[in-house]
MILO-790430 format. One line per field, with one value per residue (C-alpha): y, x, z. Coordinates in pm, 1 decimal, decimal comma, padded with zeros to 6 digits. Each point is the difference from the previous one (the first is absolute). Layout:
<rs>
Y <- Y	...
X <- X	...
Z <- Z	...
</rs>
This chain:
<rs>
Y <- 02316,1	00218,2	-00065,6	-00009,6	-00232,8	-00244,3	00042,9	-00078,2	-00279,8	-00149,2	00036,7	-00204,5	-00277,8	-00023,5	-00001,3	-00201,8	-00294,6	-00204,9	-00151,1	-00301,0	-00077,3	00114,1	-00127,7	-00346,5	-00114,3	00159,6	-00289,6	-00008,2	00284,8	-00110,0	00164,2	-00088,6	00140,7	-00053,1	00063,2	00072,4	00107,7	00001,5	00122,2	00084,8	00077,3	00137,8	00093,6	00215,9	-00181,8	00207,8	00339,5	00279,0	00198,6	00090,6	00037,8	-00326,3	-00172,9	-00283,9	00110,3	-00259,4	00069,3	-00234,4	00081,0	-00160,8	00001,1	-00140,4	-00015,2	-00089,8	-00067,7	-00025,2	-00141,1	00020,2	-00251,9	00051,5	-00274,4	00032,2	00125,2	00344,1	00049,8	00283,7	00003,1	00193,6	00019,2	00152,1	-00000,5	00089,8	00091,5	00260,6	00320,0	00208,0	00226,4	-00300,6	-00030,3	00373,4	-00011,3	-00355,9	00105,8	-00063,5	-00189,4	-00367,8	-00006,4	-00256,4	00069,6	00382,6	00189,5	-00268,6	00122,6	-00156,0	00097,3	-00114,1	-00106,8	-00145,3	-00001,1	-00084,8	-00138,0	-00315,9	-00189,9	-00324,6	-00179,2	-00285,2	00156,1	00375,7	00188,9	00352,3	00211,1	00308,0	00230,3	00010,9	-00214,0	-00116,0	00004,1	-00293,7	00106,6	-00299,8	-00220,1	-00025,3	00243,0	-00269,6	-00216,1	-00325,7	00002,7	00039,7	00247,6	00278,6	-00088,5	00252,2	00289,0	00224,2	-00140,1	00172,8	00300,3	-00033,5	-00184,4	00212,0	00000,6	00171,0	00148,7	00081,1	-00159,8	-00284,2	-00277,6	-00298,8	-00329,3	-00233,9	-00382,3	-00137,4	-00313,0	-00012,1	-00380,7	-00132,2	00339,2	-00083,3	00266,9	00334,5	00318,6	00382,0	00212,0	00399,2	00269,7	00384,3	00183,3	00264,0	00038,0	00008,7	00298,0	-00105,6	-00012,6	-00404,0	00121,8	00079,7	-00261,9	-00105,3	-00012,1	00176,7	00273,2	00034,3	00283,6	00054,5	-00012,5	00323,6	00124,8	00244,2	-00324,0	-00035,0	-00293,7	-00211,8	-00070,0	00231,7	00171,6	-00090,3	-00132,2	-00309,5	00099,5	-00234,2	-00367,3	-00354,8	-00287,5	-00359,8	-00310,6	-00293,9	-00407,3	-00341,3	-00027,0	-00332,7	-00269,0	00068,0	-00104,7	00201,8	00332,2	00323,6	00348,1	00320,9	00332,8	00342,7	00341,4	00326,0	00351,1	00203,9	00345,2	00308,1	00125,8	00242,5	00269,8	00144,6	-00068,7	00132,9	-00051,9	-00249,4	-00225,9	-00249,1	-00263,6	-00364,7	-00238,6	-00350,9	-00356,9	-00339,1	-00328,1	-00334,8	-00357,2	-00279,6	-00371,3	-00265,6	-00342,2	-00329,8	-00144,7	-00310,0	-00141,8	00229,8	00288,5	00269,5	00341,8	00330,4	00275,8	00341,2	00246,8	00396,4	00305,6	00331,6	00357,3	00288,8	00346,9	00306,6	-00245,4	00129,7	00315,6	00139,3	00128,7	-00191,8	-00229,2	-00299,4	-00357,8	-00347,8	-00323,5	-00348,6	-00310,6	-00331,0	-00244,8	-00391,9	-00182,1	-00347,5	-00239,5	-00294,1	-00291,3	00231,6	00191,9	00118,4	00296,5	00199,3	00351,1	00199,6	00313,1	00296,1	00324,6	00294,9	00313,0	00301,7	00370,5	00261,7	00314,5	00375,1	-00039,2	-00268,4	00089,8	-00244,4	-00152,3	-00350,5	-00377,7	-00174,4	-00370,5	-00239,2	-00347,1	-00254,1	-00353,9	-00147,8	-00356,7	-00087,5	-00274,7	-00009,5	-00165,5	-00102,3	00194,4	00354,2	00055,2	00051,1	00126,5	00138,8	00084,0	00160,2	00270,1	00322,3	00217,8	00318,4	00275,9	00291,3	00340,3	-00109,5	-00123,9	-00369,4	-00174,2	-00350,4	-00125,3	-00345,3	-00055,6	-00258,3	00039,0	-00186,6	00009,3	-00154,0	00003,9	-00148,5	00029,0	-00026,5	-00037,3	-00193,7
X <- -01189,8	-00075,5	-00138,8	00312,2	00196,1	-00336,5	00064,9	00372,4	-00072,4	-00251,0	00213,6	00242,4	-00207,6	-00102,7	00361,1	00162,0	-00211,9	00107,5	-00394,7	00047,8	-00292,2	-00226,6	-00366,7	00167,8	00161,2	-00219,7	-00198,2	-00316,5	00037,2	00042,4	-00043,5	00096,8	00126,4	00250,2	-00134,3	00213,4	-00158,0	00190,6	-00073,0	00297,4	00015,7	00289,9	00077,0	00273,6	00092,1	00292,5	00122,7	00246,9	-00245,6	-00309,4	-00260,7	00075,7	00040,3	-00265,1	-00203,0	-00201,2	-00073,9	-00218,7	00004,3	-00122,0	00155,6	-00154,1	00070,8	-00166,5	00193,9	-00225,2	00109,7	-00142,8	00177,1	-00094,3	00227,1	00317,5	00217,4	-00259,4	-00118,7	-00138,4	00091,1	-00071,7	00039,4	-00238,2	00133,5	-00127,0	00234,5	00015,7	00082,0	00363,5	-00185,3	-00133,4	00370,1	-00053,7	-00371,8	00019,6	00310,1	-00057,5	-00333,8	-00126,0	-00130,2	-00236,7	-00033,8	00114,3	00047,2	00023,4	-00052,8	-00067,0	00217,7	00088,1	00377,1	00033,0	-00189,4	00212,0	-00041,3	00266,3	00120,9	00207,2	00141,5	00238,4	00315,0	-00106,7	-00279,3	-00051,5	-00284,4	-00144,5	-00223,9	00040,8	00253,3	00242,7	00355,0	00210,3	00279,8	00074,8	-00189,4	00043,0	-00338,2	-00180,8	-00250,4	00065,0	00320,9	-00161,5	-00269,6	00212,8	00294,0	-00047,8	-00092,3	00331,6	00062,4	-00309,0	00129,2	00172,6	-00230,9	-00132,1	-00360,7	-00295,4	00212,2	-00139,1	00214,6	00133,6	00185,6	00147,1	00164,6	00232,2	00089,2	00315,4	00196,0	00387,2	00074,0	00145,6	-00030,1	-00357,5	-00310,0	00003,2	-00246,2	00032,3	-00243,9	-00058,4	-00253,7	-00036,4	-00261,0	-00158,4	-00177,7	-00394,1	-00172,1	-00276,5	-00374,4	00114,6	00261,0	-00277,8	-00164,8	-00373,1	-00152,3	00326,0	00119,3	00390,5	-00051,4	00108,7	00345,6	00100,4	00338,8	-00001,2	-00020,2	00373,8	00215,2	00248,8	-00158,8	-00274,6	00070,7	-00281,3	00234,1	00205,8	00340,8	00009,7	00095,6	00114,7	00175,3	00087,7	00164,7	-00084,7	00051,4	00175,5	00357,9	00082,3	00141,8	-00199,4	-00353,9	-00274,1	00279,6	-00093,6	00133,6	-00181,0	00173,1	-00177,8	00029,6	-00245,2	-00055,9	-00244,5	00002,8	-00026,9	-00351,5	-00136,1	-00157,9	00136,6	00387,9	00241,0	00308,3	-00179,5	-00072,0	00170,1	-00043,0	00010,4	00222,2	00102,0	00125,3	-00080,3	00159,6	-00197,0	-00015,6	-00234,7	00060,9	-00285,4	00053,1	-00194,8	00248,4	-00196,5	-00375,5	-00138,6	00234,1	00058,8	00189,3	-00046,4	00274,0	00018,4	00274,3	-00064,2	00207,8	-00037,3	00102,6	-00177,6	00113,5	-00265,9	-00278,4	-00329,7	00169,8	00096,4	00375,5	00265,6	-00272,5	00199,5	-00106,0	00135,0	-00191,5	00126,5	-00237,2	00040,1	-00299,2	-00015,8	-00367,7	00025,9	-00281,8	-00100,3	-00220,9	-00124,0	-00258,4	00239,9	00220,9	00276,9	00073,1	00293,2	00134,8	00216,2	00002,2	00242,9	-00072,6	00273,9	-00144,4	00268,6	00093,5	-00104,6	-00338,8	-00111,0	-00326,9	00147,2	00391,7	-00038,0	00134,0	-00307,7	-00058,3	-00318,5	00003,4	-00304,7	-00064,7	-00335,2	-00124,0	-00329,5	-00208,8	-00149,3	-00338,5	00009,3	-00274,2	00154,3	-00067,1	00334,2	00049,4	00322,6	00109,4	00324,0	00219,1	00129,8	00268,2	00131,3	00269,9	-00140,4	00099,9	00217,0	-00380,2	-00013,4	-00312,2	-00133,2	-00301,8	-00206,7	-00250,4	-00218,3	-00081,6	-00303,4	00037,9	-00212,3	00093,2	-00176,8	-00058,7	-00335,6	-00106,7	00270,1
Z <- -01256,7	-00284,8	-00329,8	-00196,6	00238,0	-00034,2	-00399,2	00030,2	00231,8	-00255,0	-00266,6	00183,9	00056,3	-00336,6	-00158,4	00261,4	00025,7	-00296,8	-00069,6	-00214,3	00228,4	-00252,5	-00086,6	-00177,5	00331,9	00268,3	00164,8	00201,0	00273,7	00366,1	00301,9	00344,5	00336,2	00300,4	00329,9	00283,0	00367,2	00343,5	00360,1	00219,6	00345,2	00179,4	00338,7	00115,6	00287,6	00116,9	-00186,9	00118,0	-00261,7	00288,8	-00260,8	-00096,6	00347,0	00069,5	-00292,9	-00244,7	-00389,1	-00225,4	-00332,2	-00341,2	-00334,3	-00316,2	-00387,9	-00292,9	-00315,9	-00290,5	-00348,3	-00342,2	-00218,9	-00395,3	-00127,4	-00166,7	00281,5	00034,3	00338,4	00209,5	00380,7	00311,7	00353,6	00266,7	00314,6	00375,9	00263,1	00284,7	-00165,5	00068,6	00268,9	00194,3	00182,9	00105,9	00078,6	00195,1	00212,8	00355,9	-00031,0	00002,3	-00378,8	-00189,4	-00365,7	00016,8	-00324,7	-00254,1	-00362,3	-00332,7	-00327,2	-00361,5	00048,9	-00327,5	-00332,8	-00340,0	-00337,8	-00021,8	-00295,0	00061,2	-00296,6	00052,9	00205,1	-00054,4	00200,2	-00019,2	00246,5	-00006,8	00239,5	00393,3	00125,4	00256,7	-00199,6	00178,3	00225,8	00257,0	00176,6	00340,4	00036,0	-00145,4	00274,2	00085,2	00223,6	00353,3	00108,8	-00001,5	-00207,3	-00247,8	00221,5	-00044,8	-00365,4	-00097,5	00033,0	-00300,3	-00228,1	-00332,0	-00021,5	-00169,6	-00296,9	-00361,6	-00199,8	-00261,3	00113,0	-00218,4	00136,8	-00226,5	00088,9	-00166,6	00048,8	-00001,6	-00024,7	00296,6	00159,9	00049,1	-00070,2	00069,9	00002,8	-00090,3	00089,1	-00014,3	-00004,5	-00019,5	00192,1	00205,9	00302,2	-00058,3	00032,0	-00114,6	00163,4	00066,7	00265,7	00243,8	00232,9	00088,9	00361,1	00116,9	-00219,5	-00031,7	-00262,8	-00324,6	-00125,0	-00164,0	-00133,1	00270,4	00234,4	-00081,0	00040,2	-00197,9	-00373,4	00042,9	-00339,7	-00254,3	-00261,3	-00044,4	00169,0	00262,7	-00052,5	00137,2	-00084,1	00143,0	-00119,3	00162,4	-00049,5	00090,2	00147,3	-00139,7	00124,6	00281,6	-00008,4	00152,5	00021,1	-00188,0	00011,9	-00040,6	-00129,7	00000,2	-00098,2	00030,9	-00095,0	00156,1	-00159,0	00210,7	00063,7	-00303,5	00264,6	00296,8	-00074,6	00238,3	00171,1	00234,8	-00320,9	-00232,2	-00214,9	00170,4	-00102,5	00113,8	-00042,7	00123,0	00012,0	00118,9	00009,9	00103,0	00034,5	00021,0	00078,3	00098,4	00298,4	00072,0	-00074,3	00282,0	-00005,6	-00244,9	00039,1	-00192,4	00072,3	-00121,1	00036,9	-00143,2	00057,6	-00156,2	00038,7	-00106,6	-00044,1	00064,0	00117,7	-00158,0	-00146,5	00313,1	-00056,7	00223,6	00172,4	-00076,2	00129,3	00019,7	00035,4	00064,6	00042,7	00007,5	00105,5	00003,7	-00030,5	00097,9	-00134,7	00221,4	-00109,5	-00294,4	00228,6	00276,8	-00037,7	00209,5	-00117,5	00179,1	-00153,5	00092,8	-00193,1	00082,5	-00118,3	00000,6	-00044,9	-00028,3	-00155,0	00041,1	-00157,0	00210,2	00220,8	00266,3	-00001,7	00131,7	00011,2	-00024,0	00029,6	-00028,3	00114,4	-00077,4	00099,6	-00080,4	-00073,6	-00182,3	-00127,0	-00369,9	-00008,4	-00369,9	-00126,7	-00030,9	00400,5	00206,2	00361,3	00144,1	00314,7	00171,3	00088,0	-00131,6	00155,4	-00098,1	00089,2	-00236,7	00043,7	00333,2	00181,7	00040,0	-00025,7	00062,3	-00204,6	-00013,7	-00271,2	-00196,4	-00379,5	-00142,3	-00389,1	-00290,1	-00376,7	-00293,3	-00358,2	-00151,9	-00375,6	-00123,3
</rs>
């Protein structure tokens, strides 16, 4: 990112953060961090992709989410992540792998001001679009949906919560951004390389010409039912434009339902559907994702998660035209101290090739300093 863009970005931070959090209402500085560590083992029991058939992969993921709270609603927050880098899928192909090509990188780093119903943040952010890509719906429930997650963008985002009387509580959020092309786009341990303007891709513009917006809230009178509506526009890449590049556009609709059915049984249902044109800035690469998942909690500590994602890839610009499907069936136990263990089955039909997988996930989450 050039110096002029850093200057413009700093100016936006200064003018957007409303900063009534002055020296008069700043409190004692508190420092805390969230920690997540997980180890996942996947055994490809049977696959029509012969490079995957009967192979085993053991991989690690971790995350630190430090926060400096200055009081008065002003914080500095970050997310430092470890996970297999993009080249791992290619380099590990056909082999039994234990911890191959993991890298560490700064996923988020931003200033946030939160006051009553209003929130604004600026820095390296993950703008909101959907939620099916988020962890918590079985070991593999988010795998296809991660395709349309928007992350590692330099931008400004806002959220505003409001009430409509008998119509319940709602929240509107919006962000404007561009792809991170600073040194923070690289990774350590295993380098994924610095993103540049020449790297291409949607929102790689070094200006605030991309945006996303969402509206979500309650659906009275059904307690526990919520809706989500979203739209995205990721501008065409600034460098190397041509007949095969275009701006990405998309729309999303979703709903969640949570309820306690009995003293020992709870249910959490998610439905989400999105259609995206010119995926990642490739003209006529059009994709549709439909997600459904049900997480059932039993006796507080046990859970059973089932999910299915349909992914349709079509259009003249698509690298592969296919109707993909992912099925996730898992069960797990929460030990109550941040540690959980899940096991299950993942079946996919991807690029017309079926794969059947069994796996285990050991995960720890905790917060220190609060």
